[in-house]
C-alpha positions as CSV (number, residue, x, y, z in Angstrom):
1,M,104.1,44.3,-20.8
2,A,103.0,42.8,-24.1
3,D,102.1,39.6,-22.3
4,D,99.9,41.6,-19.9
5,T,98.1,43.4,-22.7
6,S,97.5,40.1,-24.5
7,R,96.1,38.6,-21.3
8,K,93.7,41.5,-20.8
9,R,92.6,41.2,-24.4
10,K,91.8,37.5,-24.0
11,V,89.9,38.2,-20.8
12,R,87.8,40.8,-22.5
13,G,87.3,38.5,-25.4
14,R,85.9,35.8,-23.1
15,K,83.6,38.5,-21.6
16,I,82.3,39.5,-25.0
17,R,81.6,35.9,-26.0
18,A,79.9,35.3,-22.6
19,D,77.7,38.3,-23.1
20,R,76.8,37.2,-26.6
21,S,75.9,33.8,-25.3
22,Q,73.7,35.3,-22.6
23,K,71.9,37.4,-25.1
24,E,71.2,34.5,-27.3
25,G,69.9,32.6,-24.3
26,R,67.6,35.4,-23.4
27,R,66.4,35.7,-26.9
28,A,65.5,32.1,-27.0
29,K,63.7,32.3,-23.7
30,K,61.6,35.3,-25.0
31,E,60.7,33.3,-28.1
32,L,59.7,30.4,-25.9
33,A,57.5,32.8,-23.8
34,R,55.9,34.2,-27.0
35,K,55.1,30.7,-28.2
36,V,53.6,29.8,-24.8
37,S,51.4,32.9,-24.9
38,A,50.2,32.0,-28.4
39,A,49.5,28.5,-27.2
40,R,47.4,29.8,-24.4
41,E,45.1,31.5,-26.9
42,T,45.0,28.3,-29.0
43,N,44.2,26.1,-26.0
44,G,41.3,28.4,-24.9
45,D,43.0,30.0,-21.9
46,S,40.6,32.7,-20.7
47,P,42.4,36.0,-21.0
48,L,42.1,38.9,-18.6
49,A,39.5,41.4,-19.7
50,D,39.3,45.1,-18.9
51,P,36.3,45.8,-16.6
52,E,34.8,48.3,-19.0
53,D,34.8,45.6,-21.7
54,V,32.6,43.2,-19.8
55,V,29.7,45.5,-18.8
56,P,26.6,44.0,-20.4
57,E,25.2,46.2,-23.2
58,P,22.5,47.2,-22.8
59,F,22.3,47.1,-19.0
60,V,19.3,48.6,-17.3
61,E,19.8,50.3,-13.9
62,T,16.7,50.8,-11.7
63,D,16.5,51.0,-7.9
64,A,15.8,47.3,-7.7
65,V,18.9,46.5,-9.9
66,D,21.1,48.9,-8.0
67,E,20.0,47.5,-4.6
68,L,20.8,44.0,-5.6
69,R,24.1,44.8,-7.2
70,G,25.0,46.8,-4.1
71,R,24.6,43.7,-2.0
72,I,26.9,41.8,-4.3
73,T,29.6,44.4,-4.4
74,G,29.3,44.9,-0.6
75,W,30.0,41.2,0.0
76,L,32.9,41.3,-2.4
77,E,34.4,44.2,-0.5
78,A,34.1,42.0,2.6
79,D,36.3,39.5,0.8
80,Q,33.5,37.0,0.4
81,P,32.9,34.9,-2.7
82,V,29.3,35.4,-3.9
83,H,27.0,32.7,-5.3
84,L,24.0,34.1,-7.4
85,I,21.2,31.6,-7.4
86,G,17.9,31.9,-9.3
87,P,15.7,30.8,-12.2
88,T,16.9,30.9,-15.8
89,G,16.4,34.1,-17.7
90,C,16.2,36.3,-14.6
91,G,19.5,38.3,-15.4
92,K,22.0,36.6,-13.1
93,T,24.8,36.7,-15.6
94,A,24.4,40.4,-16.5
95,L,24.2,41.2,-12.9
96,A,27.4,39.3,-12.1
97,L,29.3,41.0,-14.9
98,S,28.1,44.4,-13.9
99,A,29.1,43.8,-10.3
100,A,32.5,42.5,-11.4
101,A,33.1,45.6,-13.6
102,D,32.2,47.9,-10.7
103,R,35.3,46.7,-8.9
104,G,37.6,48.2,-11.5
105,R,39.8,45.1,-11.5
106,P,40.4,42.8,-14.5
107,V,37.8,40.1,-15.1
108,V,38.2,36.5,-16.0
109,W,35.2,34.6,-17.5
110,L,34.5,30.9,-17.2
111,N,31.4,29.0,-18.3
112,G,30.6,25.8,-16.5
113,D,29.5,22.5,-18.1
114,E,30.1,18.8,-17.8
115,S,33.5,19.0,-19.5
116,V,35.0,21.3,-16.9
117,D,37.5,19.4,-14.7
118,T,40.3,20.5,-12.4
119,A,42.7,21.0,-15.3
120,A,40.2,23.2,-17.1
121,L,40.2,25.4,-14.0
122,V,43.9,25.6,-13.0
123,G,45.8,24.6,-16.2
124,D,47.6,21.6,-17.7
125,H,50.7,20.6,-19.6
126,A,50.4,21.4,-23.3
127,G,53.3,19.4,-24.7
128,G,57.0,20.3,-24.8
129,E,58.9,23.2,-26.2
130,R,62.3,22.9,-27.8
131,Y,64.9,25.6,-28.7
132,K,68.6,25.5,-29.4
133,E,71.5,27.6,-28.1
134,D,74.6,28.0,-30.2
135,D,77.9,28.5,-28.3
136,R,80.8,29.8,-30.3
137,F,83.6,30.2,-27.8
138,V,86.4,29.3,-30.2
139,S,86.6,30.6,-33.8
140,G,85.4,28.0,-36.2
141,V,84.0,25.7,-33.5
142,S,80.3,25.6,-32.8
143,K,78.6,23.8,-29.9
144,Q,74.9,23.4,-30.1
145,T,72.7,22.6,-27.2
146,E,69.0,21.6,-27.5
147,I,66.9,22.5,-24.5
148,V,63.5,20.8,-24.0
149,R,61.0,22.3,-21.5
150,E,57.6,21.3,-20.6
151,R,55.0,23.9,-21.5
152,W,52.4,24.6,-18.8
153,V,49.3,26.6,-19.8
154,D,47.4,28.3,-17.0
155,N,43.6,28.3,-17.2
156,P,41.0,30.8,-15.8
157,L,41.2,30.1,-12.1
158,S,45.0,30.3,-12.0
159,V,45.1,33.5,-14.0
160,A,42.5,35.1,-11.8
161,V,44.1,34.3,-8.4
162,R,47.5,35.3,-9.6
163,E,46.5,38.6,-11.1
164,G,43.9,39.6,-8.5
165,A,41.1,39.5,-11.0
166,T,37.4,39.0,-10.5
167,L,36.4,35.5,-11.6
168,V,32.9,35.3,-13.0
169,Y,32.0,31.6,-13.1
170,N,28.8,31.3,-15.0
171,E,26.6,28.1,-14.7
172,F,28.8,27.0,-11.9
173,S,26.6,24.1,-10.8
174,R,26.7,22.5,-14.3
175,S,30.3,21.4,-13.7
176,D,31.2,18.3,-11.8
177,P,31.6,19.1,-8.1
178,T,34.9,17.2,-7.9
179,A,36.4,19.9,-10.2
180,H,35.8,22.5,-7.5
181,N,37.8,20.9,-4.7
182,V,40.7,23.2,-5.6
183,L,38.4,26.2,-4.6
184,L,38.4,25.1,-0.9
185,S,42.1,26.0,-0.3
186,V,41.6,29.2,-2.4
187,F,38.8,30.5,-0.1
188,E,40.1,29.0,3.1
189,E,43.9,29.2,3.0
190,G,44.6,31.7,0.2
191,V,46.5,29.2,-1.8
192,L,45.8,27.5,-5.1
193,E,47.3,24.1,-5.7
194,R,47.9,23.1,-9.3
195,P,47.8,19.3,-9.6
196,G,50.1,18.0,-12.3
197,K,52.5,20.9,-12.1
198,R,55.9,20.2,-10.7
199,G,58.4,22.4,-9.1
200,E,58.4,25.2,-6.5
201,D,55.6,27.1,-8.3
202,R,53.1,24.2,-8.0
203,S,51.0,26.4,-5.8
204,I,50.1,30.1,-6.2
205,D,49.5,32.5,-3.3
206,V,46.1,34.1,-3.9
207,H,46.3,37.8,-4.8
208,P,44.6,39.9,-2.1
209,E,42.3,41.5,-4.7
210,F,41.1,38.2,-6.1
211,R,37.3,37.8,-5.8
212,A,34.8,35.3,-7.2
213,I,31.2,35.5,-8.4
214,V,29.5,32.3,-9.5
215,T,26.0,31.8,-10.9
216,S,23.7,28.8,-10.7
217,N,20.2,27.9,-11.6
218,D,18.0,26.5,-8.8
219,V,18.9,22.9,-7.9
220,E,15.7,21.4,-9.5
221,Y,16.8,22.3,-13.0
222,A,18.1,19.6,-15.3
223,G,21.8,19.3,-15.6
224,V,22.5,21.0,-12.3
225,H,24.8,19.2,-9.8
226,R,24.5,19.5,-6.0
227,Q,27.8,21.0,-4.9
228,Q,29.6,19.9,-1.7
229,D,28.5,21.5,1.5
230,A,32.1,22.3,2.5
231,L,32.4,24.6,-0.5
232,L,28.9,26.1,-0.3
233,D,29.5,27.1,3.3
234,R,32.3,29.4,2.1
235,F,30.0,31.3,-0.3
236,I,27.5,34.1,0.4
237,G,24.3,33.1,-1.3
238,V,22.3,35.9,-3.0
239,H,19.0,34.8,-4.5
240,V,18.1,36.6,-7.8
241,G,14.4,36.4,-8.6
242,Y,12.4,38.1,-11.3
243,Y,12.4,41.9,-11.1
244,D,9.4,44.1,-10.5
245,A,7.2,45.0,-13.5
246,E,8.7,48.4,-14.1
247,T,12.2,47.0,-14.2
248,E,11.2,44.3,-16.6
249,R,9.6,46.9,-18.9
250,E,12.8,48.9,-18.8
251,I,14.8,45.8,-19.7
252,V,12.6,45.0,-22.6
253,R,12.7,48.6,-23.9
254,A,16.5,48.6,-23.8
255,H,16.5,45.6,-26.1
256,V,13.6,46.3,-28.5
257,D,12.3,49.4,-30.1
258,L,8.5,49.1,-29.5
259,P,5.8,51.5,-28.3
260,D,5.5,51.7,-24.5
261,E,2.0,50.3,-24.7
262,T,3.2,47.2,-26.6
263,V,6.0,46.7,-24.1
264,E,3.6,46.9,-21.2
265,T,1.3,44.3,-22.9
266,V,4.2,41.9,-23.4
267,V,5.5,42.3,-19.8
268,D,2.0,41.9,-18.3
269,A,1.5,38.8,-20.4
270,T,4.9,37.4,-19.3
271,R,4.1,37.9,-15.6
272,A,0.7,36.3,-16.0
273,L,2.1,33.3,-17.8
274,R,4.8,33.0,-15.1
275,D,2.1,32.4,-12.6
276,D,0.0,30.0,-14.6
277,L,2.4,27.8,-16.6
278,G,4.4,24.9,-15.4
279,V,7.5,26.1,-17.3
280,V,9.9,28.9,-16.5
281,V,8.9,32.2,-18.1
282,G,11.8,34.6,-17.5
283,T,12.5,38.1,-18.5
284,R,14.4,36.7,-21.5
285,A,11.1,35.3,-22.8
286,A,9.6,38.8,-22.7
287,I,12.5,40.2,-24.7
288,T,12.3,37.4,-27.3
289,A,8.5,37.8,-27.6
290,S,8.9,41.5,-28.1
291,K,11.4,40.9,-30.9
292,G,8.9,38.6,-32.5
293,L,6.2,41.2,-32.3
294,A,8.5,43.8,-33.8
295,V,8.7,41.6,-36.9
296,F,5.3,40.0,-37.2
297,D,3.1,42.9,-36.0
298,G,4.6,45.6,-38.3
299,E,1.2,46.6,-39.8
300,A,-0.7,47.0,-36.5
301,P,-1.5,50.5,-35.2
302,A,1.2,51.7,-32.8
303,G,0.6,50.3,-29.3
304,E,-2.0,47.7,-30.4
305,V,-1.3,44.0,-30.3
306,D,-3.4,41.3,-31.9
307,D,-4.5,38.8,-29.3
308,D,-4.0,35.7,-31.6
309,L,-0.6,37.0,-32.6
310,L,0.4,37.4,-29.0
311,V,-0.6,33.8,-28.3
312,D,1.2,32.5,-31.3
313,V,4.4,34.4,-30.4
314,F,4.5,33.2,-26.8
315,T,3.7,29.7,-27.9
316,D,6.8,29.8,-30.3
317,V,9.0,31.3,-27.5
318,L,8.0,28.7,-24.9
319,A,7.5,25.6,-27.1
320,P,11.1,24.4,-26.8
321,K,10.5,23.9,-23.0
322,V,7.9,21.2,-23.7
323,A,8.5,20.0,-27.3
324,G,9.7,16.5,-27.8
325,E,8.1,15.1,-24.7
326,D,4.6,14.4,-26.2
327,A,3.1,15.4,-29.5
328,G,0.2,17.1,-27.8
329,D,2.2,19.1,-25.3
330,V,2.7,22.2,-27.6
331,D,-1.1,22.2,-28.4
332,E,-1.8,22.1,-24.6
333,L,0.7,24.8,-24.0
334,R,-1.0,27.0,-26.6
335,A,-4.4,26.4,-25.1
336,T,-3.1,27.4,-21.7
337,I,-1.5,30.5,-23.0
338,A,-4.6,31.5,-24.8
339,E,-6.7,31.0,-21.7
340,T,-4.3,33.0,-19.6
341,L,-4.0,35.9,-22.0
């Protein structure tokens, strides 16, 4: 009988030691996960954002804006990726973020440039991770095992497809087209391949709620790459032009505290210059010019704008678009602005 009791005690002892070992292993794995999470932030992994946190502030809603945003959200509901195309400064990014927030799903942001490659989209190895497990199965005897695991860091596209987020890829056409080959299988087959990752989880099944909105300037802009037709065929292209005069006035009012008459003068000037100048004069230029007038025209009667000051302000705002090419270009720009206004 005593022998049987002793046997049961030993069996129970082995179970306790096994449970303790499992707990230590789980603790080590949790620590590894915590370090990987911290590494994601260090390595610039784009986190998921709550939809209410990405809504542009301020964001003006007029009939024209609502109609355009409705087209975007409608195509997203039809499970189609949307490509917003239009001139710089027309509000593509704000519109994309507003449409993404309307879905009520998490949002992942990505900004395109020449440095974006496939790894920047899907993820890459970020070194190795080491931790130790101590086994103490016999009193006074310790067995230590060092475990080394490769650390993989997911980047924005992988995060978005896995979590069913809305990917907002700004300045999409500034990235090298070869980086976007991974998008073909995402849109066509519902699978994201992660080159460089080994194992069964090399690919990710795309979450049914995943959607994508990308923005691009028109193809004639400097630094813009022509994307492959096979990919462009899978997008819905929505052209975003400049808004009507009333919408532009509302946008400027939302950004700058100026009398209505001054805002109207600035917007009228912006739209006139847009027609006459050989450079892009977007709504952003109207906002910037208004901010300048708010500073430099502080002593003028409410609603009145000095003509020479208006010319000076718009010259300063638009000069970076021509400066550096020829010493006389800025003078020529100012003369054209003066003549137009």
